Every structure is written in C-alpha cells, then in structure tokens.
C-alpha positions in Angstrom: 103.3 106.9 107.6 102.5 109.3 104.8 101.7 107.5 101.5 101.9 110.4 99.0 104.5 110.3 96.1 105.9 112.7 93.9 106.7 111.9 90.3 110.2 111.6 89.7 110.3 114.7 87.2 109.0 116.8 90.2 111.6 116.0 92.5 114.3 118.5 93.0 117.5 117.6 91.6 119.4 117.4 95.2 116.8 114.8 95.9 117.9 112.3 93.2 121.7 112.7 94.2 123.5 110.9 97.0 124.4 113.1 99.9 127.7 111.9 100.3 128.6 112.6 96.5 130.2 115.6 95.4 128.6 117.5 92.8 131.6 117.3 90.4 132.0 113.6 90.5 129.4 113.1 88.0 128.0 115.4 85.1 124.6 116.9 86.2 121.7 114.7 85.1 118.7 116.5 83.4 115.1 115.7 84.1 114.7 113.2 81.4 118.2 111.5 82.1 118.2 107.9 82.0 120.2 107.4 85.2 117.4 108.7 87.2 115.3 105.8 86.3 117.9 103.0 86.2 116.5 101.9 89.8 113.0 101.9 88.6 113.8 100.3 85.1 115.4 97.1 86.8 112.2 96.4 89.0 111.0 92.8 87.7 107.0 92.6 87.0 105.0 89.6 86.3 103.4 90.0 82.9 100.5 87.5 82.1 98.4 87.1 79.0 95.0 85.9 79.9 93.3 83.9 77.2 90.1 83.5 79.1 88.2 82.1 82.1 85.8 79.9 83.4 84.0 79.1 86.6 83.5 75.7 87.9 82.4 73.8 91.0 85.4 72.2 92.8 83.9 68.8 92.2 84.2 69.4 88.7 87.9 70.7 89.2 88.9 68.0 91.3 87.8 65.6 88.2 90.2 67.5 85.9 93.1 65.2 84.8 95.6 64.7 81.9 94.1 65.7 78.4 91.0 67.5 79.9 89.6 70.4 78.2 88.6 73.3 79.9 86.0 75.6 77.9 86.9 79.4 78.5 84.6 82.2 78.0 86.6 83.9 75.3 86.1 83.0 71.6 88.8 82.4 69.0 90.0 85.9 67.7 88.5 87.9 70.7 91.2 90.2 72.0 93.1 88.8 75.2 94.1 90.8 78.3 97.8 91.6 79.0 98.0 91.8 82.8 101.1 93.6 84.8 101.1 92.8 88.5 97.4 92.1 88.5 96.4 95.1 86.5 94.9 95.0 82.9 97.3 97.5 80.8 96.4 96.4 77.1 94.6 93.9 75.0 96.1 92.2 72.0 95.4 89.4 69.4 97.4 86.0 69.5 99.8 85.7 66.7 102.3 83.1 65.6 105.9 84.2 66.1 107.7 81.2 64.5 106.0 78.4 62.7 109.1 76.0 63.0 109.4 76.3 66.6 105.6 76.7 67.3 105.7 79.7 69.3 103.2 82.5 69.4 103.1 86.0 70.9 100.7 88.5 71.5 100.5 91.8 69.3 99.3 94.7 71.3 96.1 96.5 69.7 95.1 98.7 72.6 96.7 100.2 75.7 94.4 100.3 78.4 93.8 103.8 80.1 93.7 103.0 83.9 92.1 105.2 86.2 94.1 107.4 88.3 95.2 105.3 91.4 93.8 107.4 94.7 97.0 105.9 96.7 99.3 108.0 94.8 97.6 111.2 95.3 
C-alpha cells in the first residue's frame, strides 16, 4: 500500500467532487473553499494540557490514596504543554477563566513547530 499523501490544495478539482454529481449541481469550489475541508474539520481530536510529570516506583504508586499529593517536575509559572493526539503542538500558561465558578484555562504563548513527518512525504 502506498502511504503517500498530497495536500488538499494540490489535488485536482475533479478529485474532490463525487463522480456521480453533475458539475452544474453545485457552484465550483475554489481551492480555499471551506466545503473542501468540512470532512477534515469535523474529525475529533484529543487535546490534553500537561501540567507536569513524575517517575515513581510501582510500590509508591500502589500506596497512593485519596488526598495523596504527587509532586510534579514543573514549577509554578512554568509553561505547560498542549498536546493533540499525543503530539505537543503548543505551550502556554495556566490562567483563571472565571473566579466565581473556579474554572481555569490555558493561554497559548508559543506554537511548537513540528519536524516534518516522514510518513507524509
């Protein structure tokens, strides 16, 4: 199986239209048309904000219970990693969104440039 992919903008216009649909049924979509990306934009992804991590022996892990505090390798004020589907895409700082409901969020401070994925070449 060939694992090469072409960016959507490089595909010929006929490749994005269904074979059975007549050309007059819908207006011609340009290369930047949102209709071309609808299928991609609706794909769910898992987003995680990583506050930090730690390493501990299994014996210590088994002793953890309600109220236990796990010390992380990050310090207060250090940037946190924003991870999408297992890949770090950005860094940010934790901010209070709404004090009344005690909700917090992350303000993006840096977008991480990922190395080119060799599988897509």
